[in-house]
C-alpha positions as CSV (number, residue, x, y, z in Angstrom):
1,X,-9.8,-22.5,-4.6
2,X,-11.9,-19.7,-2.5
3,X,-15.6,-20.3,-2.3
4,X,-18.0,-17.6,-3.2
5,X,-18.0,-16.0,0.5
6,X,-14.2,-16.2,0.1
7,X,-14.7,-14.1,-3.2
8,X,-17.0,-11.5,-2.0
9,X,-14.9,-11.0,1.4
10,X,-12.1,-10.7,-0.7
11,X,-13.8,-7.9,-3.1
12,X,-14.8,-6.2,-0.1
13,X,-11.1,-5.6,1.0
14,X,-10.1,-4.8,-2.3
15,X,-13.1,-2.1,-2.4
16,X,-11.9,-0.5,0.6
17,X,-8.4,-0.2,-0.1
18,X,-9.8,1.1,-3.7
19,X,-11.9,3.5,-2.0
20,X,-8.7,5.0,0.1
21,X,-6.3,4.7,-2.7
22,X,-9.0,7.2,-4.6
23,X,-9.2,9.2,-1.9
24,X,-5.6,9.5,-1.5
25,X,-4.8,10.5,-5.2
26,X,-7.9,13.0,-4.9
27,X,-6.2,14.9,-1.8
28,X,-2.9,14.7,-3.2
29,X,-4.2,16.1,-6.7
30,X,-6.0,19.0,-5.1
31,X,-3.6,19.8,-2.1
32,X,-0.2,18.7,-3.7
33,X,2.6,21.2,-4.3
34,X,1.9,21.0,-7.9
35,X,4.2,17.5,-8.4
36,X,3.0,15.1,-10.6
37,X,-0.4,16.3,-11.2
38,X,-1.1,14.1,-14.5
39,X,0.1,10.7,-12.5
40,X,-2.7,11.2,-10.1
41,X,-5.5,12.0,-12.5
42,X,-4.6,8.7,-14.4
43,X,-4.2,7.1,-10.8
44,X,-7.7,8.3,-10.2
45,X,-9.2,7.2,-13.3
46,X,-8.0,3.6,-13.3
47,X,-8.6,3.1,-9.9
48,X,-12.2,4.3,-10.0
49,X,-12.7,2.0,-12.8
50,X,-11.7,-0.8,-10.6
51,X,-13.4,0.2,-7.7
52,X,-16.9,0.6,-10.2
53,X,-16.0,-2.9,-11.1
54,X,-15.6,-4.6,-7.4
55,X,-18.5,-2.5,-6.2
56,X,-20.8,-3.8,-9.2
57,X,-19.7,-7.5,-7.9
58,X,-20.5,-6.7,-4.7
59,X,-24.1,-5.5,-5.4
60,X,-24.8,-8.2,-7.7
61,X,-23.6,-10.8,-5.2
62,X,-25.9,-9.2,-2.5
63,X,-28.7,-9.2,-5.1
64,X,-28.2,-12.9,-6.1
65,X,-28.2,-13.9,-2.2
66,X,-31.2,-12.0,-1.3
67,X,-33.2,-13.7,-4.5
68,X,-31.6,-17.4,-3.8
69,X,-31.0,-17.6,-0.3
70,X,-28.5,-20.6,0.8
71,X,-30.1,-23.8,2.6
72,X,-29.0,-24.5,6.0
């Protein structure tokens, strides 16, 4: 099983990848050649929702770690 620290690291990796994917979709939507624009809009919506969820998890994990520090 993955411990709490592993979940945070995994979520950080996913957050970075989701941010890159949202940026890529936005660039393709704006600078694209008029191709499948609807696909990029839908991808941006769903990837942004997922990104918001992971960012919220990281924020709550950070806040919880500050309030309840682990004893050595």
